[in-house]
ROLUMLUM-311212 format. One record per atom (N, C-alpha, C): residue number from 1; atom name; x, y, z. Coordinates in steps of 0.001 Angstrom, whole numbers, plus 500000, padded with zeros to 6 digits. Layout:
ROLUMLUM-311212
<rec><i>NUM</i><at>CA</at><x>X</x><y>Y</y><z>Z</z></rec>
...
end
This chain:
ROLUMLUM-311212
<rec><i>1</i><at>N</at><x>500903</x><y>498854</y><z>499972</z></rec>
<rec><i>1</i><at>CA</at><x>500006</x><y>500018</y><z>500005</z></rec>
<rec><i>1</i><at>C</at><x>500883</x><y>501200</y><z>500013</z></rec>
<rec><i>2</i><at>N</at><x>500676</x><y>502169</y><z>499046</z></rec>
<rec><i>2</i><at>CA</at><x>501489</x><y>503390</y><z>499040</z></rec>
<rec><i>2</i><at>C</at><x>501181</x><y>504246</y><z>500211</z></rec>
<rec><i>3</i><at>N</at><x>502076</x><y>505181</y><z>500447</z></rec>
<rec><i>3</i><at>CA</at><x>501939</x><y>506041</y><z>501625</z></rec>
<rec><i>3</i><at>C</at><x>500699</x><y>506950</y><z>501493</z></rec>
<rec><i>4</i><at>N</at><x>500499</x><y>507422</y><z>500258</z></rec>
<rec><i>4</i><at>CA</at><x>499336</x><y>508365</y><z>500056</z></rec>
<rec><i>4</i><at>C</at><x>498051</x><y>507684</y><z>500243</z></rec>
<rec><i>5</i><at>N</at><x>497904</x><y>506486</y><z>499743</z></rec>
<rec><i>5</i><at>CA</at><x>496695</x><y>505720</y><z>499972</z></rec>
<rec><i>5</i><at>C</at><x>496455</x><y>505394</y><z>501388</z></rec>
<rec><i>6</i><at>N</at><x>497540</x><y>505047</y><z>502050</z></rec>
<rec><i>6</i><at>CA</at><x>497466</x><y>504718</y><z>503557</z></rec>
<rec><i>6</i><at>C</at><x>496998</x><y>505947</y><z>504326</z></rec>
<rec><i>7</i><at>N</at><x>497561</x><y>507130</y><z>503984</z></rec>
<rec><i>7</i><at>CA</at><x>497141</x><y>508308</y><z>504674</z></rec>
<rec><i>7</i><at>C</at><x>495614</x><y>508609</y><z>504492</z></rec>
<rec><i>8</i><at>N</at><x>495180</x><y>508462</y><z>503249</z></rec>
<rec><i>8</i><at>CA</at><x>493741</x><y>508646</y><z>502934</z></rec>
<rec><i>8</i><at>C</at><x>492841</x><y>507657</y><z>503663</z></rec>
<rec><i>9</i><at>N</at><x>493339</x><y>506443</y><z>503706</z></rec>
<rec><i>9</i><at>CA</at><x>492582</x><y>505369</y><z>504519</z></rec>
<rec><i>9</i><at>C</at><x>492469</x><y>505671</y><z>505945</z></rec>
<rec><i>10</i><at>N</at><x>493618</x><y>506070</y><z>506537</z></rec>
<rec><i>10</i><at>CA</at><x>493580</x><y>506293</y><z>507965</z></rec>
<rec><i>10</i><at>C</at><x>492726</x><y>507574</y><z>508243</z></rec>
<rec><i>11</i><at>N</at><x>492751</x><y>508618</y><z>507379</z></rec>
<rec><i>11</i><at>CA</at><x>491916</x><y>509736</y><z>507581</z></rec>
<rec><i>11</i><at>C</at><x>490481</x><y>509440</y><z>507522</z></rec>
<rec><i>12</i><at>N</at><x>490099</x><y>508562</y><z>506525</z></rec>
<rec><i>12</i><at>CA</at><x>488686</x><y>508199</y><z>506368</z></rec>
<rec><i>12</i><at>C</at><x>488245</x><y>507323</y><z>507578</z></rec>
<rec><i>13</i><at>N</at><x>489115</x><y>506519</y><z>508063</z></rec>
<rec><i>13</i><at>CA</at><x>488784</x><y>505617</y><z>509113</z></rec>
<rec><i>13</i><at>C</at><x>488549</x><y>506505</y><z>510407</z></rec>
<rec><i>14</i><at>N</at><x>489456</x><y>507435</y><z>510656</z></rec>
<rec><i>14</i><at>CA</at><x>489277</x><y>508339</y><z>511747</z></rec>
<rec><i>14</i><at>C</at><x>487977</x><y>509184</y><z>511650</z></rec>
<rec><i>15</i><at>N</at><x>487766</x><y>509633</y><z>510459</z></rec>
<rec><i>15</i><at>CA</at><x>486557</x><y>510415</y><z>510241</z></rec>
<rec><i>15</i><at>C</at><x>485247</x><y>509658</y><z>510552</z></rec>
<rec><i>16</i><at>N</at><x>485217</x><y>508355</y><z>510071</z></rec>
<rec><i>16</i><at>CA</at><x>484084</x><y>507546</y><z>510279</z></rec>
<rec><i>16</i><at>C</at><x>483889</x><y>507234</y><z>511813</z></rec>
<rec><i>17</i><at>N</at><x>484945</x><y>506985</y><z>512482</z></rec>
<rec><i>17</i><at>CA</at><x>484951</x><y>506758</y><z>513965</z></rec>
<rec><i>17</i><at>C</at><x>484407</x><y>507994</y><z>514645</z></rec>
<rec><i>18</i><at>N</at><x>484857</x><y>509173</y><z>514308</z></rec>
<rec><i>18</i><at>CA</at><x>484389</x><y>510359</y><z>514907</z></rec>
<rec><i>18</i><at>C</at><x>482889</x><y>510600</y><z>514702</z></rec>
<rec><i>19</i><at>N</at><x>482456</x><y>510411</y><z>513475</z></rec>
<rec><i>19</i><at>CA</at><x>481035</x><y>510582</y><z>513101</z></rec>
<rec><i>19</i><at>C</at><x>480248</x><y>509520</y><z>513866</z></rec>
<rec><i>20</i><at>N</at><x>480651</x><y>508348</y><z>514006</z></rec>
<rec><i>20</i><at>CA</at><x>480050</x><y>507277</y><z>514649</z></rec>
<rec><i>20</i><at>C</at><x>479895</x><y>507623</y><z>516225</z></rec>
<rec><i>21</i><at>N</at><x>480968</x><y>508100</y><z>516770</z></rec>
<rec><i>21</i><at>CA</at><x>480970</x><y>508480</y><z>518215</z></rec>
<rec><i>21</i><at>C</at><x>479937</x><y>509601</y><z>518471</z></rec>
<rec><i>22</i><at>N</at><x>479924</x><y>510625</y><z>517538</z></rec>
<rec><i>22</i><at>CA</at><x>479005</x><y>511779</y><z>517662</z></rec>
<rec><i>22</i><at>C</at><x>477557</x><y>511301</y><z>517530</z></rec>
<rec><i>23</i><at>N</at><x>477325</x><y>510464</y><z>516540</z></rec>
<rec><i>23</i><at>CA</at><x>475981</x><y>509947</y><z>516321</z></rec>
<rec><i>23</i><at>C</at><x>475515</x><y>509165</y><z>517483</z></rec>
<rec><i>24</i><at>N</at><x>476372</x><y>508333</y><z>518010</z></rec>
<rec><i>24</i><at>CA</at><x>476034</x><y>507446</y><z>519221</z></rec>
<rec><i>24</i><at>C</at><x>475706</x><y>508277</y><z>520419</z></rec>
<rec><i>25</i><at>N</at><x>476540</x><y>509286</y><z>520737</z></rec>
<rec><i>25</i><at>CA</at><x>476287</x><y>510114</y><z>521904</z></rec>
<rec><i>25</i><at>C</at><x>475015</x><y>510954</y><z>521724</z></rec>
<rec><i>26</i><at>N</at><x>474864</x><y>511391</y><z>520476</z></rec>
<rec><i>26</i><at>CA</at><x>473577</x><y>512176</y><z>520245</z></rec>
<rec><i>26</i><at>C</at><x>472331</x><y>511304</y><z>520453</z></rec>
<rec><i>27</i><at>N</at><x>472449</x><y>510066</y><z>519988</z></rec>
<rec><i>27</i><at>CA</at><x>471299</x><y>509089</y><z>520129</z></rec>
<rec><i>27</i><at>C</at><x>471083</x><y>508790</y><z>521642</z></rec>
<rec><i>28</i><at>N</at><x>472141</x><y>508537</y><z>522359</z></rec>
<rec><i>28</i><at>CA</at><x>472032</x><y>508220</y><z>523842</z></rec>
<rec><i>28</i><at>C</at><x>471486</x><y>509429</y><z>524544</z></rec>
<rec><i>29</i><at>N</at><x>471942</x><y>510681</y><z>524219</z></rec>
<rec><i>29</i><at>CA</at><x>471389</x><y>511826</y><z>524855</z></rec>
<rec><i>29</i><at>C</at><x>469888</x><y>512005</y><z>524548</z></rec>
<rec><i>30</i><at>N</at><x>469522</x><y>511711</y><z>523333</z></rec>
<rec><i>30</i><at>CA</at><x>468071</x><y>511781</y><z>522976</z></rec>
<rec><i>30</i><at>C</at><x>467276</x><y>510821</y><z>523756</z></rec>
<rec><i>31</i><at>N</at><x>467771</x><y>509613</y><z>523901</z></rec>
<rec><i>31</i><at>CA</at><x>467085</x><y>508574</y><z>524727</z></rec>
<rec><i>31</i><at>C</at><x>466886</x><y>509079</y><z>526157</z></rec>
<rec><i>32</i><at>N</at><x>467907</x><y>509704</y><z>526730</z></rec>
<rec><i>32</i><at>CA</at><x>467792</x><y>510165</y><z>528127</z></rec>
<rec><i>32</i><at>C</at><x>466775</x><y>511323</y><z>528179</z></rec>
<rec><i>33</i><at>N</at><x>466735</x><y>512186</y><z>527225</z></rec>
<rec><i>33</i><at>CA</at><x>465744</x><y>513234</y><z>527263</z></rec>
<rec><i>33</i><at>C</at><x>464334</x><y>512743</y><z>527079</z></rec>
<rec><i>34</i><at>N</at><x>464184</x><y>511702</y><z>526306</z></rec>
<rec><i>34</i><at>CA</at><x>462853</x><y>511082</y><z>526068</z></rec>
<rec><i>34</i><at>C</at><x>462345</x><y>510464</y><z>527386</z></rec>
<rec><i>35</i><at>N</at><x>463344</x><y>509839</y><z>528125</z></rec>
<rec><i>35</i><at>CA</at><x>462932</x><y>509174</y><z>529400</z></rec>
<rec><i>35</i><at>C</at><x>462566</x><y>510236</y><z>530469</z></rec>
<rec><i>36</i><at>N</at><x>463414</x><y>511320</y><z>530483</z></rec>
<rec><i>36</i><at>CA</at><x>463064</x><y>512394</y><z>531455</z></rec>
<rec><i>36</i><at>C</at><x>461723</x><y>513018</y><z>531072</z></rec>
<rec><i>37</i><at>N</at><x>461464</x><y>513263</y><z>529759</z></rec>
<rec><i>37</i><at>CA</at><x>460230</x><y>513905</y><z>529394</z></rec>
<rec><i>37</i><at>C</at><x>459007</x><y>512962</y><z>529786</z></rec>
<rec><i>38</i><at>N</at><x>459119</x><y>511661</y><z>529635</z></rec>
<rec><i>38</i><at>CA</at><x>458029</x><y>510747</y><z>530016</z></rec>
<rec><i>38</i><at>C</at><x>457848</x><y>510824</y><z>531519</z></rec>
<rec><i>39</i><at>N</at><x>458839</x><y>510932</y><z>532306</z></rec>
<rec><i>39</i><at>CA</at><x>458751</x><y>510926</y><z>533722</z></rec>
<rec><i>39</i><at>C</at><x>457967</x><y>512267</y><z>534159</z></rec>
<rec><i>40</i><at>N</at><x>458285</x><y>513321</y><z>533466</z></rec>
<rec><i>40</i><at>CA</at><x>457664</x><y>514640</y><z>533722</z></rec>
<rec><i>40</i><at>C</at><x>456089</x><y>514548</y><z>533455</z></rec>
<rec><i>41</i><at>N</at><x>455698</x><y>513789</y><z>532459</z></rec>
<rec><i>41</i><at>CA</at><x>454308</x><y>513693</y><z>532163</z></rec>
<rec><i>41</i><at>C</at><x>453550</x><y>512829</y><z>533100</z></rec>
<rec><i>42</i><at>N</at><x>454188</x><y>511809</y><z>533692</z></rec>
<rec><i>42</i><at>CA</at><x>453507</x><y>510893</y><z>534525</z></rec>
<rec><i>42</i><at>C</at><x>453167</x><y>511487</y><z>535884</z></rec>
end
C-alpha cells in the first residue's frame, strides 16, 4: 500500500469513527431526554 493511499485510508477511518461516536452520543442523549420527558408527564 502506498503512503498516500494509507494516509487517505487512515483519515477516512478516523472520520468515520468520529462521526460514529458523535451519532452514538447524540442518540444516547436523545434517549435520556425522552425518558426524562416521560417521567415529567406521569
